[in-house]
N, CA, C and O of each residue as an XYZ file, in Angstrom:
416
protein
N     -57.479    -44.085     -1.184
C     -57.450    -43.156      0.085
C     -57.298    -41.917     -1.478
O     -56.635    -41.738     -2.500
N     -58.390    -41.376     -0.723
C     -58.787    -40.273     -2.085
C     -57.336    -39.105     -1.935
O     -56.921    -38.814     -0.813
N     -56.919    -38.734     -2.747
C     -55.684    -37.467     -2.805
C     -56.326    -36.820     -2.905
O     -57.108    -36.627     -3.837
N     -56.132    -36.101     -1.628
C     -56.436    -34.338     -1.835
C     -55.730    -33.074     -2.323
O     -54.618    -33.410     -2.730
N     -55.961    -31.469     -2.478
C     -55.160    -31.131     -2.298
C     -53.760    -30.550     -1.626
O     -54.078    -29.767     -0.731
N     -52.695    -30.633     -1.717
C     -52.264    -30.339     -0.445
C     -52.076    -28.702     -0.410
O     -52.154    -27.848     -1.294
N     -51.812    -28.646      0.918
C     -52.275    -27.102      1.804
C     -51.845    -27.341      2.872
O     -51.848    -28.384      3.526
N     -51.309    -25.975      3.154
C     -50.137    -25.495      3.956
C     -51.696    -23.781      5.054
O     -52.750    -23.146      5.054
N     -50.316    -24.148      5.709
C     -51.524    -23.109      6.714
C     -50.852    -21.505      5.909
O     -49.735    -21.534      5.391
N     -51.650    -20.276      5.910
C     -51.326    -19.204      4.914
C     -51.937    -19.344      4.031
O     -52.577    -18.365      3.646
N     -52.018    -20.312      3.462
C     -52.895    -20.289      1.823
C     -55.045    -20.709      1.666
O     -55.937    -21.460      2.060
N     -54.793    -19.727      0.941
C     -56.596    -19.240      0.365
C     -56.752    -20.696     -0.199
O     -55.859    -21.347     -0.741
N     -58.150    -21.120      0.043
C     -58.561    -22.397     -1.193
C     -60.157    -22.108     -1.878
O     -61.143    -22.035     -1.144
N     -60.225    -21.997     -2.997
C     -61.356    -22.481     -3.323
C     -62.088    -23.952     -3.181
O     -61.673    -25.043     -3.571
N     -63.224    -23.648     -2.546
C     -63.816    -25.037     -2.118
C     -65.312    -25.223     -2.497
O     -65.978    -24.188     -2.489
N     -66.035    -26.540     -2.873
C     -67.315    -26.560     -3.041
C     -67.664    -26.364     -0.927
O     -66.962    -26.848     -0.039
N     -68.950    -25.507     -0.755
C     -69.655    -25.573      0.149
C     -70.345    -26.874      0.118
O     -71.123    -27.191     -0.782
N     -69.990    -27.750      1.296
C     -70.740    -29.404      1.362
C     -72.071    -29.339      1.213
O     -72.536    -30.432      1.536
N     -73.049    -28.470      0.827
C     -74.252    -29.197      0.237
C     -73.906    -29.110     -1.595
O     -74.863    -29.288     -2.348
N     -72.856    -28.902     -2.047
C     -72.633    -28.914     -3.379
C     -71.887    -29.763     -3.911
O     -71.372    -29.888     -5.022
N     -71.892    -30.264     -3.088
C     -70.510    -31.325     -3.404
C     -70.739    -32.584     -2.843
O     -71.171    -32.519     -1.692
N     -70.548    -33.975     -3.400
C     -71.717    -34.996     -3.193
C     -69.688    -35.452     -2.769
O     -68.730    -35.190     -3.497
N     -69.654    -36.264     -1.195
C     -68.810    -37.244     -0.776
C     -68.000    -38.126     -1.597
O     -68.610    -39.174     -1.385
N     -67.259    -38.375     -2.217
C     -67.023    -39.666     -2.571
C     -66.735    -39.255     -4.222
O     -66.170    -40.027     -4.996
N     -67.163    -38.082     -4.551
C     -67.252    -38.034     -6.066
C     -66.112    -37.564     -6.741
O     -65.539    -36.685     -6.096
N     -65.511    -37.879     -7.959
C     -64.198    -37.232     -8.017
C     -64.809    -35.509     -8.909
O     -65.785    -34.929     -9.385
N     -63.619    -35.423     -8.676
C     -63.472    -33.745     -8.349
C     -63.162    -33.179     -9.753
O     -63.458    -31.989     -9.868
N     -62.717    -33.673    -10.669
C     -62.722    -33.708    -12.008
C     -63.815    -33.929    -12.773
O     -64.234    -33.104    -13.585
N     -64.206    -34.768    -12.611
C     -65.865    -34.726    -13.068
C     -66.858    -34.126    -12.559
O     -67.938    -33.849    -13.080
N     -66.407    -33.887    -11.326
C     -67.742    -32.917    -10.239
C     -67.283    -31.853    -11.287
O     -68.171    -31.901    -12.138
N     -66.145    -30.692    -11.773
C     -65.894    -29.819    -12.046
C     -66.523    -29.282    -13.679
O     -66.945    -28.290    -14.273
N     -66.203    -30.837    -13.864
C     -66.233    -30.707    -15.906
C     -68.125    -30.398    -15.317
O     -68.597    -29.262    -15.279
N     -68.755    -31.393    -15.009
C     -70.278    -31.619    -15.153
C     -71.102    -29.840    -14.436
O     -72.074    -29.235    -14.888
N     -70.265    -29.505    -13.302
C     -70.773    -28.535    -13.260
C     -70.783    -27.361    -14.490
O     -71.636    -26.673    -15.051
N     -69.684    -27.505    -14.547
C     -69.171    -25.858    -15.566
C     -70.154    -26.682    -17.252
O     -70.262    -26.272    -18.408
N     -70.489    -27.498    -16.788
C     -71.013    -27.764    -18.781
C     -72.768    -27.942    -18.213
O     -73.807    -27.888    -18.871
N     -72.617    -28.096    -17.214
C     -74.583    -28.088    -17.394
C     -74.891    -27.394    -15.744
O     -75.897    -27.744    -15.127
N     -74.022    -26.514    -15.223
C     -74.262    -25.883    -14.238
C     -74.755    -26.712    -12.919
O     -75.547    -26.065    -12.233
N     -74.558    -27.534    -12.610
C     -74.579    -28.852    -11.837
C     -76.102    -28.793    -11.105
O     -76.297    -29.180     -9.953
N     -76.899    -28.367    -11.785
C     -78.339    -28.130    -11.308
C     -78.702    -27.122    -10.141
O     -79.513    -27.619     -9.359
N     -78.404    -26.150     -9.902
C     -78.303    -25.239     -9.162
C     -78.183    -23.462    -10.107
O     -77.410    -22.517     -9.947
N     -78.834    -23.586    -10.641
C     -79.086    -22.474    -11.947
C     -79.761    -21.488    -10.765
O     -80.693    -21.911    -10.080
N     -79.234    -20.189    -10.590
C     -79.865    -19.053    -10.056
C     -78.741    -18.823     -8.802
O     -78.594    -17.727     -8.261
N     -77.998    -19.997     -8.442
C     -77.556    -19.706     -7.159
C     -76.129    -18.817     -7.417
O     -75.513    -18.735     -8.480
N     -75.723    -18.044     -5.846
C     -74.735    -17.235     -6.032
C     -73.499    -17.871     -6.189
O     -73.415    -18.975     -5.651
N     -72.753    -17.554     -6.647
C     -70.925    -17.990     -6.504
C     -70.743    -18.128     -5.609
O     -70.211    -19.235     -5.538
N     -70.880    -17.379     -3.944
C     -70.759    -17.708     -2.734
C     -71.766    -18.711     -2.145
O     -71.780    -19.476     -1.181
N     -72.282    -18.504     -2.762
C     -73.754    -19.364     -2.108
C     -72.916    -21.049     -2.733
O     -72.369    -21.716     -1.855
N     -72.900    -21.346     -3.530
C     -71.783    -22.395     -4.073
C     -70.150    -22.725     -3.683
O     -69.631    -23.761     -3.269
N     -69.751    -21.801     -3.902
C     -68.338    -22.128     -3.683
C     -68.091    -21.284     -2.281
O     -69.001    -20.750     -1.647
N     -66.775    -21.262     -1.935
C     -66.211    -21.304     -0.114
C     -64.673    -20.643     -0.742
O     -63.626    -21.080     -1.219
N     -65.051    -19.831     -0.532
C     -62.923    -19.013     -0.339
C     -62.317    -18.984      0.881
O     -62.364    -17.841      1.336
N     -61.768    -19.754      1.605
C     -60.960    -19.597      2.627
C     -59.657    -19.169      3.147
O     -58.705    -19.470      2.428
N     -59.518    -18.835      3.719
C     -58.100    -18.562      4.305
C     -57.509    -20.144      5.380
O     -58.228    -20.274      6.371
N     -56.684    -20.941      5.301
C     -56.431    -22.477      5.934
C     -55.607    -21.801      6.779
O     -54.769    -21.089      6.225
N     -55.614    -21.834      8.307
C     -55.162    -21.715      9.761
C     -54.641    -23.398     10.217
O     -53.491    -23.385     10.655
N     -55.045    -24.280     10.197
C     -54.211    -25.393      9.945
C     -54.854    -26.311      9.490
O     -56.073    -26.140      9.475
N     -54.381    -27.445      9.021
C     -54.470    -28.196      8.107
C     -54.549    -30.220      8.800
O     -53.569    -30.819      9.242
N     -55.294    -30.528      8.732
C     -55.355    -32.565      9.379
C     -55.032    -33.531      7.954
O     -54.309    -33.233      7.004
N     -55.622    -34.449      8.115
C     -55.901    -35.502      7.152
C     -56.427    -35.702      6.674
O     -56.239    -36.434      5.702
N     -57.685    -35.100      7.064
C     -59.048    -35.327      6.385
C     -60.031    -33.871      6.145
O     -61.069    -33.824      5.484
N     -59.497    -32.942      6.746
C     -60.054    -31.824      7.404
C     -58.791    -30.485      7.011
O     -57.645    -30.582      6.571
N     -59.401    -29.596      7.299
C     -58.552    -28.499      7.386
C     -59.762    -27.366      8.141
O     -60.982    -27.457      8.007
N     -59.125    -26.469      8.829
C     -59.552    -25.367     10.106
C     -59.305    -23.709      9.183
O     -58.146    -23.531      8.807
N     -60.045    -22.887      8.938
C     -60.255    -21.757      8.662
C     -61.421    -21.317      9.162
O     -62.325    -22.053      9.560
N     -61.438    -19.511      9.154
C     -62.390    -18.998      9.533
C     -63.286    -19.062      8.461
O     -63.201    -19.175      7.238
N     -64.534    -18.912      9.643
C     -66.388    -19.104      9.080
C     -66.653    -17.861      7.869
O     -67.797    -17.412      7.801
N     -65.840    -17.441      7.142
C     -66.253    -16.518      5.983
C     -67.804    -16.415      6.091
O     -68.308    -15.307      6.277
N     -68.338    -17.182      6.015
C     -69.680    -16.609      5.710
C     -70.471    -16.428      6.915
O     -71.672    -16.676      6.810
N     -69.976    -15.999      8.166
C     -70.684    -15.790      9.380
C     -70.472    -14.156      9.162
O     -70.042    -13.794      8.067
N     -70.803    -13.032     10.313
C     -71.181    -12.525     10.140
C     -69.604    -11.502     10.654
O     -68.937    -12.072     11.517
N     -69.265    -10.655     10.361
C     -67.632     -9.722     10.896
C     -67.826    -10.171     11.649
O     -67.501    -11.357     11.609
N     -68.301     -9.824     12.579
C     -68.779     -9.115     14.015
C     -67.918    -10.986     15.269
O     -67.232    -11.072     16.287
N     -68.491    -11.902     14.401
C     -68.106    -13.235     15.104
C     -66.774    -13.873     13.904
O     -66.767    -14.537     12.868
N     -65.889    -13.288     14.679
C     -64.487    -14.670     14.497
C     -64.556    -15.744     14.691
O     -63.838    -16.347     15.488
N     -65.860    -16.471     13.679
C     -65.927    -18.395     14.268
C     -64.524    -18.799     13.666
O     -63.813    -18.102     12.943
N     -64.208    -20.474     14.265
C     -63.484    -20.853     13.266
C     -63.787    -22.336     13.160
O     -63.711    -23.008     14.188
N     -64.150    -22.951     11.923
C     -64.495    -23.880     11.223
C     -64.097    -25.113     10.602
O     -63.627    -24.784      9.513
N     -64.029    -26.617     10.751
C     -62.979    -27.261     10.313
C     -64.417    -28.069      9.265
O     -65.510    -28.516      9.611
N     -63.622    -27.939      7.684
C     -63.922    -28.553      6.824
C     -63.224    -29.281      5.796
O     -62.083    -29.019      5.416
N     -64.094    -30.378      5.284
C     -63.416    -31.656      4.618
C     -62.930    -30.915      3.581
O     -63.446    -30.056      2.866
N     -61.477    -31.568      3.644
C     -60.244    -31.711      2.457
C     -61.049    -32.071      1.016
O     -60.978    -31.517     -0.081
N     -61.492    -32.716      1.270
C     -62.323    -33.386     -0.060
C     -63.415    -32.937     -0.931
O     -63.973    -33.522     -1.860
N     -63.723    -30.985     -0.090
C     -64.077    -30.300     -0.801
C     -63.425    -29.583     -1.623
O     -64.040    -29.206     -2.620
N     -61.912    -29.156     -1.452
C     -61.179    -27.997     -1.962
C     -60.973    -28.742     -3.213
O     -61.057    -29.952     -3.424
N     -60.572    -27.379     -4.311
C     -61.111    -27.200     -5.798
C     -58.968    -27.513     -5.963
O     -58.140    -28.315     -6.395
N     -59.132    -25.874     -5.076
C     -57.560    -25.310     -5.657
C     -57.301    -24.771     -4.820
O     -58.214    -24.279     -4.158
N     -55.353    -24.503     -4.242
C     -55.177    -23.545     -2.926
C     -54.667    -22.417     -3.698
O     -54.755    -22.591     -4.914
N     -54.099    -21.180     -3.282
C     -53.484    -20.227     -3.529
C     -52.620    -19.610     -2.673
O     -52.236    -19.959     -1.557
N     -52.331    -18.533     -3.411
C     -51.494    -17.513     -2.609
C     -52.155    -16.647     -1.622
O     -52.049    -16.496     -0.405
N     -53.052    -15.999     -2.787
C     -54.076    -14.673     -2.006
C     -55.449    -15.133     -2.940
O     -55.843    -15.740     -3.935
N     -55.780    -14.410     -1.890
C     -57.765    -14.381     -2.069
C     -57.960    -14.104     -3.372
O     -58.786    -14.771     -3.996
N     -57.292    -13.156     -3.953
C     -57.923    -12.812     -5.701
C     -57.954    -14.264     -6.050
O     -58.895    -14.984     -6.383
N     -56.662    -14.512     -5.885
C     -57.073    -15.335     -7.154
C     -57.690    -17.033     -6.594
O     -57.320    -18.009     -7.247
N     -57.983    -17.096     -6.210
C     -59.312    -17.617     -5.806
C     -60.538    -17.177     -6.097
O     -61.205    -18.144     -6.465
N     -61.218    -16.105     -6.114
C     -62.026    -15.522     -6.319
C     -62.303    -15.604     -7.657
O     -63.318    -15.884     -8.295
N     -60.289    -15.057     -8.175
C     -61.431    -15.503     -9.906
C     -61.603    -16.427    -10.637
O     -62.015    -16.464    -11.796
N     -61.168    -17.485     -9.712
C     -60.759    -19.008     -9.909
C     -62.809    -19.076     -9.838
O     -63.616    -19.321    -10.735
N     -62.956    -18.833     -8.778
C     -64.946    -18.931     -8.515
C     -65.154    -18.157     -9.254
O     -65.274    -17.441     -8.260
N     -65.424    -17.202    -10.456
C     -65.847    -16.927    -10.486
C     -65.912    -17.043    -11.474
O     -66.979    -16.718    -11.994
N     -64.893    -17.536    -12.275
C     -65.192    -18.095    -13.856
C     -65.743    -19.721    -14.327
O     -65.862    -20.266    -15.425
N     -65.994    -20.155    -12.950
C     -66.706    -21.416    -12.744
C     -67.620    -21.292    -12.701
O     -68.250    -22.123    -13.354
N     -68.444    -20.249    -11.967
C     -69.784    -19.553    -12.270
C     -70.463    -19.006    -13.696
O     -71.584    -19.187    -14.172
N     -69.339    -18.282    -14.159
C     -69.596    -17.718    -15.130
C     -70.287    -18.849    -16.457
O     -70.608    -18.390    -17.554
């Protein structure tokens, strides 16, 4: 079984948006490839490649979080695969800082 990052409600996570991460990939290898050659998505914004979510509920293979990519008027929640999570943080600022470092 795949090892997932330990998540708790209230934490912030940095994750790949699903189109930018292949299911079943090894996260460490994927991040190395991404940071060394850009993952093939040169010209894409950090917010297009990476998601920063506040976890509301954790399930065995997914987590629930606000859909931050939606307009602010739509407080929509979505389920996301845990396999795309890179790291969990106490604050949103920490997740954004790591996102920006990966994308630099």
